[in-house]
Every structure is written in structure tokens, then in C-alpha cells.
C-alpha positions as CSV (number, residue, x, y, z in Angstrom):
1,X,9.1,2.8,2.9
2,X,12.0,4.2,4.7
3,X,13.4,5.6,1.1
4,X,9.9,6.9,-0.9
5,X,9.9,11.1,-0.6
6,X,7.2,10.8,1.5
7,X,7.4,14.8,2.6
8,X,7.6,16.3,-0.5
9,X,4.3,14.6,-2.9
10,X,2.6,14.1,0.8
11,X,-0.6,16.1,0.7
12,X,-1.1,15.1,4.1
13,X,2.1,12.8,5.9
14,X,1.7,10.6,9.2
15,X,5.1,9.4,10.2
16,X,5.2,6.0,11.4
17,X,8.7,6.8,12.0
18,X,10.2,2.8,13.3
19,X,7.5,0.7,12.7
20,X,8.3,-1.8,9.2
21,X,4.8,-2.1,6.3
22,X,3.6,-5.6,7.7
23,X,2.7,-4.3,11.1
24,X,1.7,-1.2,9.9
25,X,-0.6,-2.8,6.7
26,X,-1.8,-5.0,8.6
27,X,-3.8,-2.7,10.6
28,X,-4.6,-0.5,8.7
29,X,-6.4,-3.3,6.6
30,X,-8.0,-4.3,10.3
31,X,-10.0,-1.0,9.2
32,X,-10.0,0.5,6.0
33,X,-11.6,-2.5,3.7
34,X,-10.0,-2.7,0.1
35,X,-12.0,-1.3,-2.7
36,X,-14.5,-3.7,-4.3
37,X,-15.3,-2.4,-7.5
38,X,-11.4,-1.5,-9.4
39,X,-10.0,-4.8,-10.4
40,X,-6.7,-4.0,-8.7
41,X,-7.2,-2.0,-5.0
42,X,-3.4,-3.0,-4.5
43,X,-0.4,-1.1,-6.1
44,X,3.5,-1.8,-6.0
45,X,6.4,0.2,-7.0
46,X,7.0,-1.8,-10.2
47,X,11.4,-2.5,-10.3
48,X,13.3,-1.0,-12.3
49,X,14.1,-1.6,-15.4
50,X,17.6,-3.1,-14.9
51,X,17.7,-3.0,-11.4
52,X,19.5,-6.8,-10.2
53,X,16.4,-7.0,-7.6
54,X,14.3,-10.0,-8.5
55,X,10.5,-9.9,-7.2
56,X,11.7,-7.9,-3.7
57,X,11.5,-10.5,-0.8
58,X,8.8,-7.7,0.8
59,X,6.4,-8.7,-1.8
60,X,5.4,-12.6,-0.8
61,X,4.5,-10.8,2.8
62,X,1.9,-7.6,1.4
63,X,0.5,-10.4,-0.4
64,X,0.3,-12.5,2.6
65,X,-1.6,-9.5,4.6
66,X,-3.5,-8.7,1.5
67,X,-5.2,-12.3,1.2
68,X,-6.6,-12.5,4.9
69,X,-8.7,-9.3,3.8
70,X,-9.2,-9.7,0.5
71,X,-11.3,-12.7,-1.2
72,X,-10.0,-11.1,-5.0
73,X,-8.0,-13.1,-7.0
74,X,-5.1,-11.1,-8.1
75,X,-5.7,-7.2,-5.6
76,X,-2.2,-6.2,-7.2
77,X,-1.7,-5.1,-9.8
78,X,2.6,-3.2,-10.6
79,X,3.5,0.9,-11.4
80,X,6.1,2.3,-13.6
81,X,8.3,3.8,-11.1
82,X,7.2,7.7,-11.9
83,X,3.6,7.2,-12.6
84,X,3.6,5.5,-8.9
85,X,5.2,9.0,-7.6
86,X,2.3,10.5,-9.4
87,X,-0.5,9.2,-8.0
88,X,1.1,8.7,-4.7
89,X,0.9,12.5,-4.5
90,X,-2.8,12.6,-5.8
91,X,-2.8,10.6,-2.3
92,X,-5.1,11.0,0.2
93,X,-2.1,10.5,2.5
94,X,1.1,9.5,2.9
95,X,2.0,7.2,6.3
96,X,6.2,7.3,5.9
97,X,7.4,4.7,8.0
98,X,10.8,3.4,8.8
99,X,10.3,-0.1,6.6
100,X,14.0,-1.2,4.8
101,X,13.5,-3.5,2.0
102,X,13.7,-2.4,-1.9
103,X,10.7,-1.1,-3.6
104,X,8.8,-1.9,-0.1
105,X,6.3,1.3,-1.5
106,X,2.5,0.1,-1.7
107,X,-0.8,2.2,-2.2
108,X,-4.3,1.2,-1.4
109,X,-7.5,2.5,-2.6
110,X,-10.5,2.6,-0.3
111,X,-13.4,0.4,-0.6
112,X,-16.4,1.5,1.1
113,X,-17.1,0.5,4.9
114,X,-20.0,-0.6,6.5
115,X,-22.0,0.4,9.4
116,X,-23.6,-2.3,10.8
117,X,-26.7,-0.4,12.6
118,X,-29.0,-1.9,15.9
119,X,-32.2,-2.0,15.5
120,X,-34.4,0.5,17.3
């Protein structure tokens, strides 16, 4: 999201300023299958204990988008804030957005892209 320290964590930084995460998530999932060989290929940054945010409203939007592309029962895990930062540092790329919602950070694990070959 717009509050994430993307530049200091990214190996490769993709800037999508002015766009929200839901629209980018939907665009990515059209071309980027989630990993079917792990239990939870999607990670949300867990709400920090003591924070007044109960469940971030944007998560329901994410879950609806994910469900439209992935049939897994519960593909989402919540990851403690500093563990999330550590995982982000190891990510192939970070997409920086203008998303203003709280706890809008998300990590996706890419699955296998299957290309159907045409018979010769």
C-alpha cells in the first residue's frame, strides 16, 4: 500500500502510483496463477496487536478477487508485521501503489503458468 516502505525493501520496484491495490490485484491474477502447491499462497500483513483496526475492510475486497481466480478453501494467511517485511525483502518484486487503505499490503506466491501448445 502507499504506506509500505517499498523503496527500502525492494530488489525490483514497480511503481503504480495513483492505482489502488484491488484493481492491480485483479489485473495480476488474470495472468499470474497462485501457487497451488502451498497451503496459503497469499499473505496479508497482520494487524498490529493493540491497533484499533479490527479487520481491515479492504481484506474482504481482496478475498472476493482472489476467490474469483482461485478455488482454494482458504488461500490467505496473516503474517506478523516484521516477518511480512522480511518476506517482502526476499520477494522478486514489490509493486508500490497509491493505496490509502490501512493494512492493504499483500504478498502473492506465483504458481505454474501452463501454456497450451497447439498441435503441429
